[in-house]
C-alpha positions in Angstrom: 0.0 0.0 0.1 1.2 3.5 -0.9 2.1 6.0 1.9 1.4 9.1 -0.3 -1.5 11.2 0.2 -3.6 12.4 -2.7 -3.2 16.0 -4.0 -7.0 16.6 -4.0 -7.3 16.2 -0.2 -9.1 19.3 1.3 -9.1 18.7 5.2 -11.8 20.9 7.0 -9.8 23.2 9.1 -12.5 24.6 11.1 -13.0 21.2 12.9 -11.0 20.4 15.9 -7.7 18.3 15.3 -8.2 16.0 18.2 -10.3 15.3 21.2 -10.5 12.8 24.1 -13.6 10.7 24.8 -13.8 9.0 28.2 -16.5 6.5 29.1 -17.3 2.8 29.5 -16.9 -0.2 27.4 -19.4 -2.9 28.0 -19.0 -6.4 26.6 -21.9 -8.9 26.9 -21.8 -12.6 25.9 -25.4 -13.9 25.3 -24.8 -17.4 24.3 -24.0 -20.2 25.2 -24.0 -18.7 28.7 -24.4 -15.1 29.8 -21.3 -13.2 30.7 -20.8 -9.5 31.1 -17.5 -7.4 31.4 -17.3 -3.6 31.7 -14.4 -1.1 32.2 -13.6 2.5 31.9 -11.5 3.6 28.9 -10.3 6.7 27.1 -10.3 6.9 23.4 -8.6 9.4 21.1 -10.4 11.0 18.0 -7.8 12.7 15.7 -7.9 14.0 12.2 -5.3 11.8 10.5 -3.9 14.6 8.4 -3.2 16.7 11.5 -1.4 14.1 13.7 1.9 16.0 13.4 0.2 19.2 14.3 -1.1 17.6 17.6 2.2 16.1 18.3 3.9 19.5 18.1 1.3 21.3 20.1 0.3 19.0 22.9 3.1 17.9 25.4 2.9 14.2 26.3 1.6 13.2 22.9 4.0 11.8 20.2 3.7 10.3 16.8 6.0 7.4 16.0 8.1 7.8 19.2 7.6 7.0 22.9 5.8 9.4 25.1 2.8 9.4 27.7 0.5 8.8 24.8 1.5 7.9 21.3 0.1 6.8 18.0 2.4 4.5 15.9 2.1 3.7 12.1 2.9 0.1 12.8 -0.4 -0.4 14.9 -2.6 0.3 11.8 -2.8 -1.5 8.4 0.0 -3.4 7.4 2.2 -1.2 9.5 4.5 0.0 6.7 2.9 3.4 5.9 1.7 6.6 7.4 -1.6 6.3 9.2 -3.1 9.1 6.9 -1.9 7.3 3.8 -3.3 3.9 4.9 -6.6 5.2 6.0 -7.0 7.1 2.7 -5.7 4.1 0.5 -8.2 1.8 2.3 -11.1 4.0 1.3 -9.9 4.4 -2.2 -9.4 0.7 -2.5 -13.1 0.1 -1.4 -14.3 2.6 -3.9 -15.1 5.5 -1.5 -12.7 8.1 -3.0 -15.1 10.9 -2.2 -15.0 10.0 1.5 -11.3 11.0 1.9 -11.6 14.9 2.3 -11.3 14.4 6.0 -10.7 11.3 8.0 -11.1 11.0 11.7 -9.5 8.1 13.5 -11.1 7.0 16.8 -8.8 4.6 18.6 -7.2 3.6 21.8 -3.7 5.0 21.6 -0.7 3.7 23.3 -0.3 4.7 27.0 3.2 4.5 28.3 4.2 2.5 25.2 1.4 -0.2 25.8 -1.4 -0.7 23.3 -4.8 -2.3 23.9 -6.7 -1.7 20.6 -9.3 -4.3 19.6 -11.0 -2.0 17.1 -10.2 1.3 15.5 -12.8 3.4 13.6 -11.9 5.6 10.7 -14.7 8.1 9.7 -14.5 9.2 6.1 -16.1 12.6 5.2 -16.6 14.2 1.8 -15.8 17.6 0.7 -19.2 19.0 2.0 -18.6 17.5 5.5 -21.0 14.5 5.1 -20.1 11.1 6.6 -19.6 8.8 3.4 -17.9 5.6 4.6 -16.6 4.0 7.7 -13.6 1.6 8.2 -13.7 -0.8 11.1 -10.2 -1.9 11.6 -10.2 -5.1 13.8 -7.3 -6.7 15.6 -7.1 -10.1 17.3 -4.6 -11.5 19.7 -2.8 -13.6 17.0 -1.3 -10.6 15.2 -3.9 -10.5 12.6 -5.7 -7.3 11.4 -8.7 -6.7 9.1 -10.3 -3.5 7.8 -14.1 -3.9 7.1 -15.0 -0.9 5.0 -18.7 0.0 4.5 -20.8 2.8 3.3 -21.9 5.0 6.3 -25.7 5.0 5.0 -28.3 7.4 6.4 -28.3 8.2 10.0 -31.5 7.5 12.1 -31.5 9.7 15.3 -27.9 10.5 14.7 -26.9 6.7 14.6 -25.4 5.0 11.5 -26.0 1.4 11.1 -24.2 -1.1 8.9 -23.9 -4.9 8.5 -21.1 -7.0 7.0 -19.8 -10.5 7.0 -17.3 -11.4 9.7 -14.2 -12.9 8.0 -11.5 -13.0 10.7 -11.3 -14.9 14.0 -11.3 -12.9 17.0 -12.0 -14.8 20.1 -11.2 -18.5 20.9 -14.8 -18.8 22.1 -16.4 -17.6 18.9 -16.4 -18.9 15.4 -15.0 -17.0 12.5 -18.2 -17.2 10.5 -21.1 -14.8 11.1 -22.2 -11.3 10.7 -21.2 -8.0 12.3 -23.9 -5.4 13.0 -22.4 -1.9 13.7 -24.1 1.0 15.2 -22.1 4.2 15.6 -22.4 8.0 16.1 -19.9 10.5 14.4 -17.6 12.0 16.9 -19.2 15.2 18.5 -19.9 16.1 22.0 -20.1 12.2 22.6 -19.4 9.1 20.5 -21.0 5.7 20.6 -19.3 2.6 18.8 -21.2 -0.6 19.1 -20.7 -3.9 17.5 -22.9 -7.1 17.7 -21.7 -10.5 16.4 -24.6 -12.6 15.0 -24.5 -16.2 13.8 -27.4 -18.0 12.2 -29.3 -18.4 15.5 -29.0 -14.7 16.5 -26.6 -12.4 18.6 -23.8 -13.9 20.5 -21.9 -10.9 21.6 -22.8 -7.3 22.1 -20.2 -4.7 22.8 -20.1 -1.0 22.8 -18.1 2.2 23.9 -19.8 5.3 24.9 -17.7 8.3 25.7 -18.1 12.1 26.3 -15.9 14.6 24.8 -13.0 16.6 26.2 -10.5 18.9 24.6 -7.2 17.3 24.0 -4.7 19.6 25.7 -1.4 18.9 27.6 -3.3 19.2 30.8 -6.2 16.9 30.0 -3.8 14.3 28.6 -1.6 14.3 31.6 -4.6 13.9 33.9 -5.8 11.0 32.0 -2.4 9.3 32.3 -1.9 10.1 35.8 -5.2 8.8 37.0 -5.2 5.6 35.0 -1.5 5.0 34.1 -1.8 1.2 33.5 -5.4 1.1 32.5 -4.8 -0.7 29.1 -2.6 -3.3 30.6 -5.1 -3.8 33.4 -7.8 -4.3 31.1 -5.9 -6.8 29.0 -5.2 -8.7 32.2 -8.9 -8.6 33.0 -9.9 -9.9 29.6 -7.6 -13.0 30.0 -9.0 -13.4 33.4 -12.5 -13.3 32.1 -11.6 -15.7 29.3 -10.4 -18.2 32.0 -13.8 -17.7 33.7 -15.7 -18.5 30.4 -13.6 -21.6 30.1 -14.5 -22.6 33.6 -18.2 -22.0 32.9 -17.8 -24.5 30.1 -17.9 -22.4 27.1 -16.0 -24.6 24.5 -13.0 -23.4 22.7 -13.3 -23.1 18.8 -10.6 -23.9 16.4 -9.9 -20.6 14.4 -9.0 -20.2 10.7 -6.0 -18.2 10.0 -6.1 -14.8 8.3 -3.4 -12.8 6.6 -1.4 -10.4 8.8 -3.5 -7.6 7.1 -6.5 -7.7 4.8 -9.4 -5.6 3.7 -13.0 -6.5 3.2 -15.2 -4.1 1.6 -18.7 -3.6 -0.1 -18.3 -1.3 -3.1 -20.6 1.6 -3.0 -21.8 1.3 -6.6 -22.9 -2.1 -7.2 -22.8 -3.8 -3.8 -20.3 -6.4 -4.9 -18.0 -7.8 -2.3 -14.3 -8.3 -2.5 -11.5 -9.1 -0.3 -7.8 -8.4 -0.6 -4.8 -9.3 1.4 -2.0 -6.8 2.0 1.1 -7.7 0.0 
């Protein structure tokens, strides 16, 4: 994938370069046994074309180098190109070239060098400021990453809903085949990112993050790190602990199918045809 940016990019300068969203992640397994996990988390929303600007102006935040909070190119896509170039190339590959005027990434950044990032969401806007497409970049614990690219569609009550086929194994307690159902809001004074996994018998897992917006400044960033310095590591430990509890509850382990280190699944906006491509 190319790391270049396209010459016709016209970011919307009146929008904020970055914000913080602090709230709760809720994860509920419905079948074969009910299990619930929740924890506090802070997400970063950032204009991918202004990451360097934020790194210059916010103490404690860096791009591609260690800091209190950081974003690294290697944590997205195939890890070989700049985040902005990766995000734009994915939308273009999927047929959503118009949705690249401004791209906002909502993700869990590295905190003190540690990353916990099951899903990152790239919101693609057109030159008129309308949301045109969304990339859900999903990571699993086996070092595999897949970008699911879908048309944003029409919002109902401020909520965008999409559906796509699940194509990568994520949990050892859940099969790789099924359907994702997404429901999200565009980042504003709050953000909601919800994902449900369905099989042929209905929903198995429901998870969502809902956070309230705060300005990203050196002060707010330091406050988040000082109050929750090892949150990401603690959450990862808690997830493994909860996995052990699921096993003890008798939830069977499911053999996973292997996926490429990075791949893209998308539904073309013009004809609805579905294609998949692995990163070179």
